[in-house]
C-alpha positions in Angstrom: 98.4 81.1 81.0 96.7 80.7 84.5 97.6 77.7 86.7 94.8 75.3 85.9 93.5 75.5 89.1 92.8 79.0 89.6 91.0 78.3 86.1 88.4 76.0 87.7 88.0 78.6 90.5 86.8 80.9 87.7 89.9 83.0 87.6 92.6 83.7 85.6 94.3 85.8 88.5 94.5 85.4 92.1 95.3 87.8 94.9 97.8 90.3 94.6 101.0 89.5 97.0 103.1 92.1 98.0 107.1 91.0 98.2 110.1 92.6 100.5 113.5 91.5 99.3 111.6 88.7 96.7 110.0 87.3 100.2 106.0 86.9 99.6 104.9 88.8 102.8 100.8 88.0 101.9 98.3 88.7 103.0 97.9 85.8 104.0 99.9 82.3 104.2 101.2 83.0 100.2 103.1 79.1 100.6 99.3 77.4 101.2 97.9 79.7 98.5 100.9 78.7 96.0 100.1 75.0 97.3 96.2 75.4 96.2 96.6 77.0 93.2 100.1 76.5 91.9 102.2 80.1 91.0 99.4 82.5 89.5 99.8 85.9 88.8 98.2 88.2 91.4 96.2 91.3 90.7 94.4 93.9 92.6 91.9 96.8 91.4 93.4 100.1 93.7 91.0 100.5 96.4 90.1 96.9 96.3 91.6 93.6 98.5 93.9 93.9 100.4 93.9 97.1 101.5 96.7 99.4 102.3 97.5 102.3 104.4 97.5 104.5 101.5 95.4 104.1 98.2 96.9 105.9 95.4 94.4 107.8 93.6 94.6 106.3 90.0 91.0 106.0 88.3 91.0 102.1 87.6 94.5 101.7 88.2 95.4 97.9 88.6 98.6 96.7 90.2 99.8 93.0 89.2 102.2 90.5 91.0 104.7 88.4 89.4 106.4 85.5 91.4 109.7 84.7 90.2 108.7 81.0 91.0 106.2 81.2 87.9 108.6 82.2 85.7 109.4 80.4 82.3 111.5 81.2 79.1 109.1 80.8 76.2 105.3 80.2 76.0 103.9 79.8 79.4 102.3 76.7 80.0 100.5 76.8 82.5 101.8 74.4 85.1 102.4 75.3 88.3 106.1 76.5 87.6 105.5 78.2 84.4 102.9 80.9 84.3 104.0 83.8 82.9 107.0 85.0 81.1 108.8 88.0 80.2 110.4 89.9 77.4 111.9 93.5 77.3 110.3 96.3 75.5 112.4 99.1 76.6 112.4 101.5 79.7 111.6 105.6 80.8 113.8 107.2 82.2 112.4 109.5 85.7 114.1 112.2 84.6 112.3 112.2 81.2 109.2 112.5 83.0 109.9 115.1 85.3 111.5 117.0 82.8 113.4 120.1 84.1 111.4 121.3 87.3 112.1 117.9 88.7 110.1 115.7 90.9 108.0 117.8 92.9 106.1 119.5 89.8 105.5 116.2 88.3 104.3 114.1 91.2 102.7 117.0 92.7 99.3 117.2 93.1 98.9 113.1 94.4 95.1 113.5 95.4 94.2 114.6 91.9 92.4 111.5 89.7 93.0 114.6 86.9 96.4 115.0 87.5 97.0 111.3 87.8 95.8 110.4 84.2 98.1 113.2 83.0 100.3 111.2 84.6 99.6 107.7 83.3 99.5 109.5 79.5 102.6 111.0 79.9 103.7 107.5 81.0 102.6 106.1 78.1 103.5 109.1 75.4 107.4 108.2 76.6 107.4 104.9 76.2 106.0 105.2 72.9 109.2 107.3 72.0 111.2 104.5 73.2 109.8 102.0 71.5 108.9 103.2 68.1 105.7 103.5 66.0 102.7 105.2 66.7 100.9 101.9 68.2 98.9 102.1 71.3 100.0 100.1 74.1 98.3 96.4 74.6 95.2 96.8 76.6 96.0 95.9 80.4 94.6 92.3 81.1 91.0 92.5 83.1 92.0 92.1 86.7 89.2 89.0 87.5 90.0 88.0 90.9 87.4 86.5 92.9 87.7 87.2 96.8 85.1 84.4 97.6 86.2 82.0 94.8 90.1 82.3 96.1 89.9 82.2 99.6 87.7 78.5 99.8 88.2 75.1 101.3 91.3 75.5 102.9 92.2 78.7 102.4 88.9 79.9 103.8 88.8 83.3 105.5 87.5 83.3 108.9 
């Protein structure tokens, strides 16, 4: 559940912050944003703000950030310290995706939208084998981050 301050700004997701070694590296002042909104989950539609040096080519791709400070056990309440929980569903080994030909065959070409869509499909199929059953994975939550609504007031970007 998103923090109420974020909901009041019209969003379920805030900016997708980057993390290195568990430390938030931005963009902007992570601490000020978390103070303003609570420990929100962040999202970024690939190609949107914040920019990166080399944007991966995955049509309709979205990346997410989950701050450890908002992690709680049980159902998330939306309070500043309880915005998300995690349930382990399984894992897929890279070797299973890459096959006997290795990484170069699976990951090349990286600039092709069609080849990258096939990679996503391969991961989905491998994950279904791991968790069992023929059901599709749940739909990804809609990324509704709004730059103008988020960076207002004390967080305004000049």
